[in-house]
C-alpha positions as CSV (number, residue, x, y, z in Angstrom):
1,M,50.4,-4.6,180.0
2,A,47.7,-2.6,181.5
3,I,46.8,0.8,180.1
4,D,46.6,3.6,182.5
5,Y,43.6,5.5,181.3
6,N,44.1,8.3,183.8
7,A,47.6,8.9,182.4
8,L,46.2,8.8,178.9
9,R,43.5,11.3,179.9
10,R,46.1,13.6,181.5
11,F,48.3,13.1,178.4
12,Q,45.3,13.9,176.2
13,E,44.3,16.9,178.3
14,M,47.8,18.2,178.4
15,W,48.8,17.5,174.8
16,G,45.3,17.4,173.1
17,P,45.2,21.1,172.7
18,V,48.7,21.1,171.3
19,M,47.8,18.3,168.9
20,D,44.7,20.2,167.9
21,A,46.7,23.4,167.4
22,L,49.4,21.6,165.2
23,P,47.4,21.8,161.9
24,S,46.9,25.5,162.6
25,I,50.5,25.9,163.5
26,L,51.6,24.1,160.3
27,E,49.2,26.2,158.3
28,I,50.5,29.4,160.0
29,T,54.1,28.2,159.3
30,A,53.2,27.6,155.6
31,R,51.6,31.0,155.5
32,Q,54.6,32.5,157.1
33,A,56.8,30.9,154.5
34,D,54.5,32.2,151.8
35,A,54.6,35.6,153.4
36,D,58.4,35.5,153.5
37,R,58.5,34.5,149.8
38,A,56.1,37.3,149.0
39,L,58.1,39.7,151.1
40,K,61.3,38.7,149.3
41,L,59.5,39.2,145.9
42,T,58.2,42.5,147.1
43,K,61.7,43.5,148.3
44,L,63.0,42.5,144.8
45,D,60.3,44.5,143.1
46,H,61.0,47.3,145.5
47,E,64.7,47.2,144.7
48,K,63.9,47.0,141.0
49,A,61.5,50.0,141.3
50,L,64.2,51.9,143.3
51,K,66.7,51.2,140.4
52,E,64.1,52.4,137.9
53,V,63.4,55.5,140.0
54,D,67.1,56.2,140.2
55,A,67.4,55.8,136.4
56,V,64.5,58.1,136.0
57,Y,66.1,60.6,138.4
58,I,69.4,60.4,136.5
59,E,67.6,60.9,133.2
60,A,65.6,63.8,134.7
61,D,68.8,65.3,136.0
62,K,70.3,65.1,132.5
63,R,67.2,66.7,131.0
64,L,67.2,69.3,133.8
65,V,70.8,70.2,133.0
66,E,69.9,70.5,129.3
67,V,66.8,72.6,130.1
68,N,68.9,74.8,132.4
69,K,71.4,75.3,129.6
70,E,68.6,76.2,127.3
71,L,67.1,78.5,129.9
72,D,70.5,80.2,130.4
73,S,70.9,80.7,126.6
74,V,67.3,82.0,126.4
75,K,68.1,84.3,129.4
76,A,71.3,85.5,127.7
77,A,69.4,86.1,124.5
78,K,66.7,87.9,126.4
79,E,69.2,90.1,128.1
80,Q,70.9,90.8,124.7
81,L,67.6,91.6,123.1
82,H,66.8,93.9,126.0
83,T,70.2,95.6,125.6
84,D,69.6,95.9,121.9
85,I,66.1,97.3,122.4
86,Q,67.5,99.8,124.9
87,R,70.3,100.8,122.5
88,A,67.7,101.2,119.7
89,R,65.5,103.3,122.0
90,D,68.4,105.5,123.0
91,A,69.5,105.9,119.4
92,H,65.9,106.7,118.3
93,A,65.6,109.2,121.2
94,E,68.9,110.8,120.2
95,E,67.8,110.9,116.5
96,T,64.4,112.3,117.5
97,K,66.1,114.9,119.7
98,K,68.4,115.9,116.9
99,A,65.5,116.1,114.4
100,I,63.5,118.2,116.9
101,N,66.4,120.5,117.4
102,A,67.0,120.8,113.7
103,Q,63.3,121.6,113.1
104,Q,63.3,124.1,116.0
105,E,66.4,125.7,114.5
106,A,64.7,125.8,111.1
107,L,61.5,127.2,112.7
108,L,63.6,129.8,114.6
109,A,65.3,130.8,111.3
110,V,61.9,131.1,109.6
111,N,60.6,133.1,112.5
112,N,63.6,135.3,112.3
113,K,63.0,135.8,108.6
114,L,59.4,136.5,109.3
115,I,60.3,139.0,112.0
116,A,62.8,140.6,109.6
117,S,60.2,140.6,106.8
118,T,57.6,142.0,109.1
119,A,59.9,144.7,110.2
120,K,60.8,145.5,106.6
121,L,57.1,145.4,105.7
122,N,56.3,147.7,108.6
123,S,59.2,150.0,107.4
124,V,57.9,149.9,103.9
125,E,54.4,150.6,105.1
126,A,55.6,153.5,107.3
127,E,57.6,154.8,104.3
128,Y,54.5,154.3,102.1
129,A,52.3,156.1,104.7
130,A,54.8,158.9,104.9
131,K,55.0,159.2,101.1
132,V,51.2,159.0,100.8
133,A,50.9,161.7,103.5
134,A,53.5,163.8,101.7
135,A,51.8,163.2,98.4
136,E,48.4,164.1,99.9
137,K,49.9,167.2,101.5
138,A,51.6,168.1,98.2
139,A,48.3,167.5,96.4
140,A,46.4,169.5,98.9
141,D,49.0,172.3,98.6
142,R,48.8,172.1,94.8
143,I,45.0,172.1,95.0
144,S,45.2,175.1,97.2
145,A,47.6,176.8,94.9
146,L,45.5,175.9,91.9
147,E,42.4,177.1,93.6
148,A,44.2,180.3,94.4
149,D,45.2,180.5,90.8
150,V,41.7,179.8,89.7
151,K,40.4,182.5,92.0
152,E,43.1,184.8,90.7
153,L,42.1,183.9,87.1
154,E,38.4,184.3,88.0
155,K,39.2,187.8,89.4
156,R,41.2,188.5,86.3
157,K,38.4,187.2,84.2
158,A,35.9,189.3,86.1
159,A,38.2,192.3,85.8
160,A,38.7,191.5,82.1
161,E,34.9,191.1,81.6
162,K,34.4,194.3,83.5
163,A,37.0,196.0,81.4
164,L,35.5,194.5,78.3
165,A,32.0,195.6,79.4
166,T,33.4,199.1,80.1
167,L,35.1,199.0,76.7
168,R,31.9,197.9,75.0
169,D,30.0,200.6,76.7
170,K,32.5,203.1,75.5
171,L,32.6,201.6,72.1
172,G,29.0,201.3,72.0
């Protein structure tokens, strides 16, 4: 049998590049299989990670519910404390107002007593001044009367001395 070299050449020219590409295709196919396996492993890891994230979210939701409950209780306690503080402030303000009113009333009573005492003192001073004036007038009148008596007595003395001198002159 004779070999047709031209047919072989055409066969080689046509199928030679395909044959040369076969090892690359096999290698690419192997790499594709490796990539598929890696992708499957990555998908499994991804699913596992998603499950872990879901578990973490569930745990976080539970904690968030607990924290919200604690925050609600703290908020309620804060509001209660605020209410208690406001009540205490109101009570303190009321007590302070009552104490101030009581002290103002006591001060008013003391002022009234002071005004009454001052009025009484002024009355006593006026009475004292009137009595002193009356006593001074009486003393001045008495002094005037005594001075008049003294003048009268001096006149009498002078008259008596004159009479005594006249009597001495007569008696010799």
